[in-house]
Each structure stands twice: as C-alpha cells, then as structure tokens.
C-alpha positions in Angstrom: -0.1 -10.1 6.0 -3.3 -9.7 8.0 -4.7 -6.1 8.5 -7.4 -5.1 11.0 -10.3 -3.1 9.6 -9.1 0.0 11.5 -5.7 -0.2 10.0 -7.1 -0.7 6.5 -9.3 2.4 7.1 -6.2 4.4 8.0 -4.4 3.1 5.0 -7.2 4.5 2.8 -6.4 8.0 4.0 -3.1 7.7 2.0 -3.5 8.9 -1.6 -4.2 5.9 -3.9 -1.1 6.4 -6.0 1.3 5.9 -3.1 -0.9 3.4 -1.2 0.8 0.2 -2.6 4.3 1.5 -1.6 3.1 2.6 1.8 1.4 -0.8 2.4 4.7 -2.6 1.5 6.7 -0.3 3.8 4.3 -0.9 6.7 4.2 -4.6 6.1 8.1 -4.7 6.0 8.2 -2.7 9.2 5.8 -5.2 10.9 7.7 -8.2 9.6 11.0 -6.8 10.9 9.3 -6.4 14.3 8.0 -9.9 14.3 4.4 -8.7 14.0 1.9 -10.8 12.1 -1.1 -8.5 12.1 -1.2 -4.9 11.2 -3.2 -3.0 13.8 -3.8 0.7 14.0 -1.0 0.9 16.6 1.4 -0.9 14.2 0.3 1.6 11.4 1.0 4.5 13.7 4.4 3.2 14.7 5.4 2.7 11.1 4.1 6.1 10.2 6.1 7.7 13.0 9.3 5.9 11.8 8.9 6.8 8.2 7.5 10.3 8.7 
C-alpha cells in the first residue's frame, strides 16, 4: 500500500512498538474503503474510527 509523505510522518508520531500494528489497521481500513493510497485524510479517518 502506498503512503504519502504526510501520512508517513503522522504514523511516526505513534510509538514505535505499536506502529506496525497501527500501520496494518490503517491499511486494512483503507482497503475496506477501496482506497489505494494512504493520505493524511485517510490516516485521520482511520484514527477517528479506531480511537
């Protein structure tokens, strides 16, 4: 899955030890929505859904 630089930067705000799990959840969220690129907006939508 392709990530924009802005979305990658936001992902780096997440502690390193949970980052891989967060990445998978965000990518699954995007895939379920039919999204092929993770943008900052996609990141925010996933974050809002998962809390």
